[in-house]
Every structure is written in C-alpha cells, then in structure tokens.
C-alpha positions as CSV (number, residue, x, y, z in Angstrom):
1,P,76.1,125.1,1.2
2,A,78.4,124.6,3.7
3,P,79.6,120.9,4.1
4,L,78.2,118.3,6.7
5,R,80.1,118.0,9.8
6,L,79.6,114.4,11.4
7,P,79.6,114.4,14.9
8,P,82.5,112.1,16.7
9,T,81.7,108.4,16.7
10,P,81.7,106.8,20.4
11,T,84.1,103.9,20.4
12,A,84.2,101.0,22.7
13,S,87.4,100.6,24.5
14,A,87.8,97.0,23.4
15,S,87.8,98.2,19.9
16,P,91.5,97.3,18.1
17,D,90.9,99.9,15.3
18,P,88.6,102.8,16.6
19,V,86.5,104.8,14.2
20,P,88.3,108.3,13.7
21,S,86.6,110.9,15.9
22,A,87.4,113.9,13.7
23,P,84.6,115.3,11.8
24,V,84.1,114.1,8.0
25,A,83.2,116.8,5.7
26,V,81.0,115.2,2.4
27,P,80.0,117.1,-0.6
28,S,76.3,118.4,-1.1
29,I,74.2,116.4,-3.8
30,E,71.4,118.9,-4.9
31,F,67.8,118.4,-6.4
32,G,67.0,121.7,-7.9
33,R,65.9,123.9,-4.7
34,D,66.2,121.0,-2.6
35,S,69.6,120.2,-1.2
36,L,70.2,116.7,0.7
37,V,73.7,116.2,2.0
38,L,74.5,112.7,2.8
39,G,77.3,111.4,5.2
40,F,78.6,107.9,5.5
41,L,80.8,106.6,8.6
42,P,81.6,102.8,8.7
43,H,81.8,101.7,12.1
44,S,83.3,98.0,11.7
45,L,83.5,95.3,9.3
46,Q,83.3,91.6,10.7
47,L,84.1,88.3,8.7
48,S,82.1,85.4,9.7
49,L,81.8,81.9,8.0
50,I,79.1,83.3,5.9
51,Y,78.8,87.2,5.5
52,A,81.2,90.2,5.6
53,T,79.0,92.5,7.9
54,L,79.6,96.3,7.7
55,T,78.1,98.5,10.6
56,Y,77.6,102.1,9.7
57,R,76.0,105.3,10.4
58,L,74.6,107.7,7.8
59,V,73.9,111.4,8.4
60,L,71.5,112.9,6.3
61,A,70.8,116.5,6.3
62,N,68.4,118.9,4.5
63,T,70.7,122.3,3.6
64,G,67.8,123.2,1.0
65,E,65.1,125.9,1.1
66,R,62.0,123.7,1.9
67,P,61.2,120.3,3.7
68,T,61.4,117.3,1.6
69,G,58.8,114.8,0.9
70,P,59.7,111.1,2.1
71,V,63.1,109.8,1.9
72,T,64.1,106.3,1.3
73,I,67.4,105.0,1.4
74,G,68.5,101.7,0.0
75,G,71.8,100.0,-0.3
76,D,74.2,97.1,-0.6
77,L,77.9,96.0,0.2
78,V,79.8,94.8,-2.6
79,S,83.3,93.9,-3.1
80,A,85.3,96.7,-5.4
81,H,87.6,94.9,-8.1
82,A,89.0,96.2,-11.3
83,S,87.3,93.0,-13.2
84,L,84.0,94.6,-12.6
85,G,82.7,97.4,-14.4
86,R,82.9,100.8,-13.3
87,Q,79.4,101.5,-14.1
88,W,78.0,98.3,-12.1
89,Q,79.9,99.2,-9.0
90,L,79.2,103.0,-8.8
91,E,75.6,103.1,-10.2
92,P,73.9,100.5,-8.3
93,D,70.3,99.4,-10.0
94,E,67.9,100.8,-7.2
95,R,65.6,97.7,-8.0
96,F,68.4,95.3,-6.5
97,L,68.9,97.1,-3.4
98,A,67.9,96.3,0.2
99,P,65.6,99.0,1.7
100,L,67.5,100.3,4.7
101,H,65.9,103.4,6.2
102,R,62.7,105.5,5.6
103,L,61.8,109.0,6.5
104,N,58.6,110.9,6.5
105,G,60.7,114.0,5.5
106,L,63.1,116.3,6.5
107,A,62.5,119.8,7.7
108,T,64.7,122.6,6.3
109,G,68.1,122.6,8.4
110,E,67.0,119.1,9.8
111,Q,69.9,116.4,10.1
112,V,69.3,112.7,11.1
113,S,71.5,109.9,12.2
114,L,71.0,106.3,10.9
115,E,72.5,103.5,12.0
116,G,72.4,99.7,10.0
117,Q,74.2,96.8,8.8
118,I,74.8,95.6,5.3
119,R,75.7,92.1,4.4
120,L,77.8,90.7,1.7
121,P,78.0,86.4,1.3
122,L,81.3,85.7,1.0
123,S,80.7,83.6,-1.7
124,E,80.2,86.8,-3.7
125,I,83.3,88.3,-2.8
126,V,85.9,88.9,-5.7
127,P,89.4,89.5,-3.7
128,V,92.1,91.7,-4.7
129,E,95.2,89.7,-4.8
130,A,98.6,91.3,-3.7
131,G,101.2,88.4,-3.8
132,P,100.3,85.6,-1.7
133,A,97.7,88.0,0.3
134,R,93.9,88.1,-0.8
135,F,91.9,91.1,0.5
136,L,88.5,92.3,0.3
137,A,87.7,95.8,-0.9
138,P,84.5,96.7,0.4
139,L,82.3,99.4,-1.1
140,A,78.9,100.5,0.7
141,R,76.5,101.6,-2.1
142,F,73.7,103.9,-0.9
143,V,70.8,105.2,-3.1
144,V,68.6,108.2,-1.3
145,R,65.3,109.0,-3.0
146,S,63.1,112.0,-2.1
147,G,60.4,112.0,-4.6
148,A,62.7,113.2,-7.4
149,P,65.8,112.0,-9.1
150,L,68.2,109.5,-7.3
151,M,71.2,110.7,-5.8
152,V,74.0,107.5,-5.2
153,A,76.8,107.8,-2.7
154,G,79.2,105.0,-2.4
155,G,81.9,104.5,0.2
156,G,84.7,102.2,0.2
157,G,86.6,100.5,2.9
158,G,89.8,101.8,4.7
159,F,89.5,99.1,7.6
160,G,92.4,98.6,9.8
161,R,95.9,99.6,8.5
162,G,95.7,97.6,5.1
163,G,92.8,99.5,3.7
164,G,90.8,96.2,3.6
165,A,89.9,93.0,5.2
166,E,92.5,90.3,4.7
167,L,90.5,87.0,3.8
168,P,91.6,83.6,4.6
C-alpha cells in the first residue's frame, strides 16, 4: 500500500517552534487482509510543575480490502532512557495504557484525524544527562486494536533544536 500522507498541520503564529508543515510518510501495519496505517504528529510538549504534557495528532487510515470492526487506541508518554529495557519502552503492556480514542470502525479507504494529550508526571522522568544539562527524551507509545492482534507504534521527541525538552 502507498504510504499515508499527513496533511499540513495549522500552526499558531505565536509558536516559537512551529510543527513542520511537510507531509509525513509512515509505514503500513497489516492484519491479514486488513491494513491500518497510523501516522503520529506531535504538536507541542509543555512542562508544568507536575507534568510533561504532549499534545498530538494521530491519523488512522484503513487501506485494506474491507471495513474494520471497532477500533480502540490506548497510549501513554514515557521518558526514553538507555537504563530502561528496550522491550518495556517499545512494547507497552496494553492493560496499563490510558484509553485515548474509540471508533465504531473505518470503511475501506477511510481516514480519520484524532487529537489528544498524554501526560507524564515529572516524578517519573528518567533524565538523559549530557554534561551539566539534563534532558527529557519523550517517547509516545500507542497501541491500536481492531478486533485482532495488536499493533504498536512509538514516536519520540525531537522538540525544539535540542531533540528533547531541557529539564531544570
């Protein structure tokens, strides 16, 4: 199947680091005759006194030969770090993910855009240290279920010029 092309993201003029407007191609993930394509586009990452909050947009498309059944998407935000296991970071346990989106189904060729926020308590951040600086390497994790096996898609940070959010 052809890669999913995300439409440009509108940006506010006051944003210091606008989200790139170029389309993003993502690979397709297939379930037998069904093909779902998931695109992830981060909007912003904000740090408060309690949370790191990621605002995002997901684009989900059915490129398969038949409609899907109900679709659910769960997800979370974690801090990527070499000291954490690769499997734990990239294969999240669906039971512990927050339910984020639910669709009744997708018709063949149908594409939907979903927006939301996921939060990471600052107390759970494992910072990456580079000299005197400490950085958050955000990792957004999503699990999509369409009545069959799971597909997992992860996307990391790249906010601002440093590739992460600098921690105080």
